[in-house]
C-alpha positions in Angstrom: -2.0 0.4 62.7 -3.9 -2.4 61.6 -7.6 -1.1 62.3 -8.6 1.6 59.8 -10.0 5.0 61.2 -13.5 4.6 60.5 -13.5 0.8 62.1 -11.7 2.6 65.0 -14.0 4.8 65.7 -16.5 2.2 65.8 -15.0 0.0 67.7 -14.1 2.7 70.3 -18.0 3.1 71.1 -18.1 -0.8 71.9 -15.5 -0.9 73.8 -16.6 1.6 76.7 -19.8 -1.2 77.4 -17.2 -3.2 78.7 -18.0 -4.0 82.4 -15.0 -5.5 83.6 -10.6 -5.8 82.9 -9.9 -8.5 80.2 -6.9 -10.1 80.1 -5.6 -11.2 76.0 -3.0 -13.9 76.5 -0.8 -14.1 72.9 1.6 -17.0 71.9 3.5 -15.4 68.6 6.1 -16.2 67.0 8.5 -14.1 64.3 6.0 -14.8 61.3 3.6 -12.6 59.4 0.8 -13.7 60.9 1.9 -13.3 64.4 3.8 -10.0 64.0 0.1 -8.6 62.3 -1.8 -10.5 65.5 0.7 -8.7 67.8 -0.4 -5.3 66.5 -3.9 -5.8 66.9 -3.7 -7.1 70.7 -1.4 -3.9 71.2 -4.0 -1.6 69.3 -7.0 -3.1 71.4 -5.4 -2.4 74.6 -4.2 1.1 73.6 -7.6 1.9 73.1 -8.9 0.5 76.4 -7.6 0.7 80.0 -9.8 -2.4 80.7 -7.5 -4.5 78.5 -4.3 -5.7 79.5 -2.0 -8.0 77.0 0.1 -10.7 78.5 3.1 -13.0 76.3 2.8 -16.5 76.6 2.6 -19.9 75.1 -0.7 -21.4 73.7 -1.6 -24.9 72.2 -1.3 -22.7 68.8 1.0 -19.9 67.6 0.6 -17.4 66.3 -2.9 -17.3 68.6 -4.5 -15.2 71.9 -6.9 -16.3 74.4 -9.7 -13.6 75.7 -9.8 -13.9 79.5 -11.7 -12.6 82.5 -8.2 -10.5 84.7 -7.5 -11.3 87.9 -9.1 -15.2 87.3 -7.4 -17.8 87.4 -9.2 -19.9 85.1 -9.2 -19.2 81.5 -12.4 -18.7 79.5 -11.7 -21.0 76.8 -12.0 -18.6 74.0 -9.1 -19.1 71.7 -8.6 -16.9 68.3 -5.8 -19.0 66.2 -5.7 -16.1 63.1 -6.4 -12.8 63.4 -10.3 -11.8 63.5 -11.0 -9.4 60.9 -12.9 -9.5 58.1 -16.2 -11.0 58.8 -15.0 -12.5 62.3 -14.3 -9.0 63.4 -17.7 -8.9 65.1 -16.6 -12.4 66.9 -13.7 -10.6 69.0 -15.5 -7.7 69.7 -18.5 -9.8 70.9 -15.8 -11.9 72.8 -14.1 -8.9 74.5 -17.6 -7.4 76.1 -18.7 -11.0 76.6 -15.7 -11.9 79.0 -16.1 -8.4 80.7 -19.7 -9.3 81.8 -21.6 -7.8 79.0 -24.6 -9.8 79.1 -25.3 -12.0 75.8 -28.8 -11.2 73.5 -29.6 -14.5 74.2 -33.0 -16.5 75.4 -32.5 -17.1 79.4 -33.6 -20.6 78.1 -30.8 -21.1 76.0 -28.6 -19.2 78.6 -30.0 -22.2 81.0 -29.3 -25.1 78.7 -25.7 -24.0 78.3 -24.9 -23.1 81.8 -26.7 -27.6 82.9 -24.3 -29.2 80.3 -22.1 -30.9 82.1 -18.6 -32.9 80.6 -15.9 -31.7 78.8 -16.4 -29.8 75.1 -13.2 -28.6 73.5 -14.4 -27.1 70.2 -12.5 -26.5 67.4 -14.1 -24.6 64.3 -11.9 -24.0 61.2 -13.1 -20.8 59.4 -12.5 -18.4 56.5 -12.5 -14.5 56.7 -14.3 -14.5 53.8 -17.1 -16.4 55.2 -20.6 -14.8 56.3 -21.6 -18.1 57.5 -18.7 -18.6 59.8 -19.3 -15.9 62.5 -22.4 -17.5 63.9 -21.1 -20.6 64.7 -17.6 -18.9 66.1 -19.7 -16.4 67.9 -22.0 -19.3 69.8 -18.9 -22.0 70.7 -17.3 -18.7 72.1 -20.4 -17.2 74.3 -20.8 -21.4 75.3 -17.1 -21.1 76.7 -17.9 -18.3 78.7 -21.1 -19.6 80.2 -20.0 -22.9 80.8 -15.9 -24.0 82.4 -16.2 -27.6 80.6 -16.3 -25.8 77.4 -13.7 -24.1 75.3 -13.4 -23.3 71.6 -10.8 -22.2 69.2 -11.2 -20.4 66.2 -9.1 -21.4 63.2 -8.5 -19.3 60.4 -8.0 -21.9 57.6 -5.4 -19.2 55.8 -3.1 -19.3 58.8 -2.5 -22.8 59.4 -3.1 -24.1 56.0 -1.1 -27.4 57.0 -3.9 -28.4 59.8 -6.7 -27.8 56.8 -4.7 -29.7 54.7 -4.0 -32.5 57.0 -7.8 -32.9 58.0 -9.0 -32.3 54.7 -11.2 -29.3 56.0 -13.0 -28.3 52.2 -15.4 -26.5 53.8 -16.2 -23.7 56.3 -17.5 -23.4 58.8 -16.4 -27.3 59.9 -15.9 -27.6 63.6 -14.7 -30.9 65.6 -15.8 -31.4 69.1 -12.7 -33.3 71.2 -10.9 -34.3 67.9 -14.0 -35.5 65.8 -16.1 -34.1 63.1 -18.8 -32.2 64.6 -20.9 -30.2 62.0 -20.1 -28.4 58.8 -21.9 -25.7 57.5 -23.6 -22.8 59.4 -25.6 -23.5 62.8 -27.0 -21.4 65.4 -26.6 -21.8 69.0 -29.3 -23.4 69.7 -28.9 -25.8 66.4 -25.4 -26.5 68.9 -26.9 -26.9 72.2 -30.0 -29.4 70.8 -26.8 -31.3 69.6 -25.4 -31.7 73.4 -28.1 -31.7 75.3 -32.1 -33.8 75.0 -34.3 -32.0 72.7 -37.8 -30.6 74.2 -40.5 -33.3 74.3 -43.0 -33.5 71.5 -45.9 -33.2 74.1 -44.7 -29.6 74.9 -46.3 -28.5 71.4 -49.0 -30.4 71.3 -50.5 -29.2 73.7 -50.3 -25.8 72.9 -53.8 -24.0 72.2 -55.1 -23.8 68.4 -54.0 -20.6 66.7 -55.7 -18.3 64.5 -52.7 -18.8 62.0 -49.6 -20.5 62.2 -46.9 -19.8 59.9 -44.6 -22.6 58.7 -41.3 -20.8 57.8 -39.0 -18.2 59.3 -37.7 -16.7 55.8 -38.5 -12.9 54.6 -41.9 -14.4 53.9 -42.8 -16.1 57.0 -41.2 -13.0 59.3 -43.3 -10.7 57.5 -46.6 -13.0 57.5 -46.1 -13.5 61.3 -45.6 -10.1 62.0 -48.6 -8.8 59.7 -50.8 -11.3 61.4 -49.8 -10.3 65.1 -50.4 -6.7 63.9 -54.4 -7.9 64.0 -54.2 -9.2 67.5 -54.9 -12.7 66.3 -53.3 -15.8 68.3 -50.3 -16.5 65.8 -47.4 -18.8 65.6 -44.4 -19.2 63.8 -42.7 -22.4 63.5 -39.3 -22.6 61.7 -36.0 -24.8 61.0 -33.9 -22.0 61.4 -34.6 -17.8 61.1 -33.4 -16.3 58.0 -34.1 -19.6 55.6 -32.1 -18.8 52.5 -31.1 -15.4 53.0 -28.6 -16.8 55.5 -26.4 -18.1 52.8 -26.6 -14.6 50.8 -23.7 -12.3 51.4 -23.9 -9.0 50.1 -27.9 -7.6 49.3 -27.9 -4.5 47.6 -32.0 -4.2 46.3 -33.2 -4.1 49.3 -35.0 -1.4 48.9 -34.3 2.1 51.3 -31.7 -0.2 52.4 -28.7 0.5 50.1 -26.7 -2.5 51.3 -26.5 -5.4 53.6 -25.6 -8.8 54.6 -28.0 -12.3 54.7 -27.1 -12.6 58.6 -27.6 -9.5 59.6 -30.9 -9.2 57.9 -31.7 -12.4 59.2 -31.2 -11.6 62.5 -33.2 -8.4 62.2 -35.9 -10.3 61.1 -36.3 -12.6 64.5 -35.6 -9.4 66.0 -38.4 -7.6 64.7 -41.1 -10.7 65.0 -40.0 -11.1 68.7 -41.7 -7.6 69.1 -44.8 -8.9 68.3 -47.0 -11.7 70.5 -45.5 -14.3 68.5 -45.2 -17.6 69.6 -41.9 -19.0 68.0 -40.8 -21.9 67.8 -37.2 -23.0 66.5 -35.4 -26.3 64.8 -38.5 -27.5 64.2 -39.4 -29.5 60.4 -43.0 -29.8 59.6 -43.6 -33.4 58.1 -47.3 -33.5 57.3 -50.5 -31.2 56.2 -53.7 -32.1 56.8 -57.5 -30.1 57.1 -59.7 -31.6 59.7 -62.4 -29.3 62.0 -58.7 -27.2 62.3 -55.6 -27.5 59.9 -53.1 -29.7 61.8 -49.4 -29.7 61.3 -47.5 -32.6 62.3 -43.9 -32.0 63.1 -40.7 -34.2 63.0 -40.9 -34.5 66.5 -44.3 -36.2 66.5 -46.1 -33.1 68.0 -49.1 -32.0 66.2 -49.9 -28.2 66.1 -53.6 -27.3 65.4 -54.8 -23.9 63.2 -57.4 -22.0 62.3 -55.7 -21.2 58.9 -52.5 -21.8 58.4 -49.1 -20.0 56.2 -46.8 -21.9 54.0 -43.8 -20.3 53.9 -41.3 -23.1 53.4 -38.7 -21.4 50.8 -36.4 -23.0 48.8 -32.6 -24.7 48.6 -30.0 -25.4 46.7 -30.5 -27.5 43.9 -28.5 -30.4 43.0 -26.7 -31.5 40.0 -28.0 -35.3 40.4 -24.6 -37.0 39.4 -22.3 -39.5 40.6 -20.1 -38.0 43.1 -22.2 -35.0 43.9 -23.3 -36.4 47.6 -20.3 -38.5 48.4 -17.4 -35.6 47.7 -19.9 -33.1 49.5 -17.6 -30.9 51.8 -14.9 -32.8 50.5 -14.8 -30.9 47.0 -17.7 -30.0 46.5 -19.4 -27.2 47.2 -22.4 -24.4 46.8 -21.2 -21.1 48.5 -18.0 -19.7 46.7 -17.8 -16.6 49.2 -17.3 -18.8 52.0 -15.6 -21.8 50.6 -13.3 -20.1 47.8 -10.5 -19.0 50.0 -9.5 -23.3 50.7 -9.6 -23.6 46.9 -7.3 -21.0 46.7 -4.2 -21.6 44.0 -6.4 -24.9 42.8 -8.3 -25.5 39.7 -12.1 -25.7 40.4 -15.3 -26.3 38.2 -18.6 -23.8 38.4 -21.6 -26.1 37.1 -24.3 -23.2 36.1 -24.0 -20.5 33.9 -26.9 -18.8 35.0 -26.0 -15.2 37.2 -25.4 -17.1 40.5 -22.8 -19.2 38.2 -21.1 -16.7 36.8 -20.6 -14.3 39.4 -19.3 -17.3 41.5 -16.8 -18.1 38.6 -16.1 -14.3 38.2 -15.6 -14.3 42.5 -13.6 -17.8 42.4 -11.2 -16.5 39.4 -9.8 -14.2 41.8 -8.3 -16.6 44.1 -8.0 -20.5 42.1 -5.6 -21.0 39.7 -8.1 -21.7 37.3 -12.0 -21.9 37.1 -14.1 -23.9 34.1 -17.8 -22.5 33.7 -20.2 -25.6 32.5 -23.5 -24.9 31.5 -26.1 -27.3 29.9 -27.6 -25.1 27.3 -25.8 -23.5 24.2 -25.1 -19.9 25.6 -24.8 -18.4 29.0 -27.9 -17.4 31.1 -26.1 -14.4 32.9 -26.6 -10.9 32.1 -24.4 -9.5 29.1 -22.3 -7.6 32.0 -21.3 -10.7 33.8 -20.4 -12.7 30.8 -18.6 -9.6 29.6 -16.3 -9.4 32.6 -16.0 -13.7 32.9 -14.8 -13.4 29.4 -12.3 -11.3 30.1 -10.8 -13.4 32.7 -7.2 -14.9 31.5 -7.6 -18.2 34.2 -11.2 -18.8 33.5 -12.9 -21.2 30.5 -16.4 -21.9 29.8 -18.0 -25.0 28.1 -21.6 -24.4 27.0 -24.0 -27.1 25.8 -22.1 -29.6 28.2 -24.0 -32.3 30.2 -22.2 -33.0 33.4 -22.2 -37.0 34.1 -20.0 -37.2 37.6 -17.8 -35.8 39.6 -14.8 -37.9 40.3 -12.6 -38.8 43.1 -10.9 -41.2 45.8 -11.3 -39.4 49.6 -11.8 -36.0 47.4 -12.8 -34.4 44.2 -9.6 -34.9 41.6 -11.9 -33.5 38.4 -15.3 -33.7 36.6 -16.5 -35.7 33.6 -19.0 -33.9 31.2 -20.6 -35.1 27.8 -20.6 -32.6 24.3 -23.9 -32.5 23.7 -23.5 -31.9 20.2 -21.0 -34.9 19.1 -22.0 -37.1 22.5 -18.2 -37.1 23.2 -17.2 -37.3 27.0 -14.2 -35.4 28.7 -12.5 -35.1 32.1 -11.3 -32.3 34.0 -8.7 -32.6 36.7 -9.6 -30.3 39.4 -10.1 -30.0 43.3 -13.2 -28.1 43.5 -16.6 -28.1 42.1 -19.0 -25.3 42.8 -23.4 -26.2 42.1 -24.7 -23.0 41.0 -28.0 -24.3 39.1 -30.5 -22.2 41.0 -33.2 -23.8 43.7 -35.7 -26.2 44.5 -39.2 -25.0 46.6 -38.9 -27.3 50.4 -42.5 -28.5 49.6 -42.0 -32.4 49.0 -43.6 -33.3 52.4 -46.6 -31.3 51.2 -47.8 -34.5 49.0 -51.0 -34.2 47.3 -52.4 -32.4 50.2 -52.6 -29.0 47.8 -52.1 -28.2 44.2 -48.3 -28.0 43.5 -47.0 -27.3 39.6 -44.9 -29.8 37.9 -41.6 -28.0 39.5 -43.3 -29.0 43.1 -43.7 -24.7 43.9 -47.4 -23.9 45.5 -49.9 -22.8 43.4 -51.5 -19.4 45.2 -53.8 -16.7 43.9 -53.9 -13.3 44.2 -54.5 -13.8 47.7 -51.7 -16.2 48.7 -54.7 -18.5 49.1 -54.1 -22.5 48.0 -56.1 -25.4 46.7 -56.6 -26.1 50.6 -59.5 -24.1 52.5 -57.5 -21.6 55.2 -54.1 -22.8 53.9 -52.4 -19.9 52.2 -48.5 -19.7 51.1 -45.8 -17.1 50.2 -42.3 -16.5 49.2 -39.8 -18.3 47.6 -42.2 -22.0 47.8 -44.7 -20.4 45.8 -45.5 -20.5 41.8 -44.9 -16.4 42.1 -42.2 -16.1 39.2 -39.8 -13.6 40.9 -37.3 -15.0 44.0 -36.4 -11.9 45.6 -36.2 -10.8 49.5 -38.6 -8.2 48.9 -40.9 -9.6 46.9 -41.4 -12.7 49.6 -41.8 -9.9 52.4 -44.7 -8.7 50.2 -46.1 -12.1 49.2 -46.0 -13.1 53.1 -47.9 -9.5 54.1 -50.4 -10.9 51.4 -50.8 -14.4 52.4 -51.3 -13.1 56.3 -54.4 -10.1 55.1 -55.7 -13.2 53.0 -55.5 -15.7 56.0 -57.3 -13.1 58.2 -60.1 -12.0 55.5 -60.6 -15.9 55.2 -61.3 -15.9 59.5 -63.4 -12.9 59.3 -65.5 -14.4 56.7 -65.5 -18.0 58.0 
């Protein structure tokens, strides 16, 4: 038995939602992965009369494809490896959608996918511990189901180590299209489709009527602000590059009060779902580039469109801070990584460094120590900043080294990372450590560069707000991690989003 009893009980409920028969075509040999994969598909078949299994030879062994029974053409959905862990949901959705169950995707996106012409062979390299990968796998699977010209194979890097090594895949998910690198990192279905079809004309946005409240950013603060504004019955819009923001890159969340445990992507999906319950004009895949106050407040997008509103709430969040040393950008996704949960498994048995001695850095080092041969932590200050309990855990690990009072000088390599050079700040001596991966964990930087001097920001770029969430530009409010709020937490961002929306509503009443 591959599936645990509780997962099996849950799966049983999902399989009852299947609307048609599905054929799993399995290509297996005698290796351990093949044996476990065969056991999984046979267990699935034993749970539903709608699932049949057939032994075939596919491009990769071990792998299996998910097809509509009785149809000559395959759907193009292939799993090369065993889709458990974070990818178990991808398998369940593939079974349901191939069986005829309608996907939870907006109709205009479905229409766009169906209109794509040509042959598109997608391959995504993933790890089963990666929380960013399922979005990409599920998006490409759905595109394959909807469009006969599109195929997708999910490839588990742990099952296909030689392939991963030969292609030098050092970050997941990495997507190939027709043999060439298409993209790396989390991508939504809208983002993937946008790379294949022409983007909407700027006039589509510029012709919109002015909003009462326009929210810029789709993280917890932005979603909360949009919901609170819409509940007041005023014309509300939200413009965002992607829903969820930094939350999408968060694995376990255990401090979101009333929810004992959830995961970032799940919470982000719930945020979007909740916003769409209200009359909010949602504009995704759009990035703001200019803010200006005239009769109304204008927000110019990178596509050239200008949106107008009586009030604006800025909730653009923050991004990973870069070290800013030679080699960091050159070797990004070639040994330089920012997500230990996603990319850690690709460095199994190798030597890595973590830059940063705060909670996130030490947590990353502890996490990686269970996978890699050795982890070196580099901290600029004379002592680690992480909680004592985390430091104790790190210090107990036999394959971890902590270097304090050091300055990273360079990440070295040729076609990929081969080491890191640092300076001992006490002696000014230069040292070099040979390794294969570097994980950067030195905090966040606010996404506010585009605002220039249109309103007051502090020395590190955070927007200065008052107790109502108001900025120094009348009618413009801000919330969440892009502000000078001292604590960057999901629950605090949500509260500040609500606060800013109420502040904006109060401003509208009085002006």
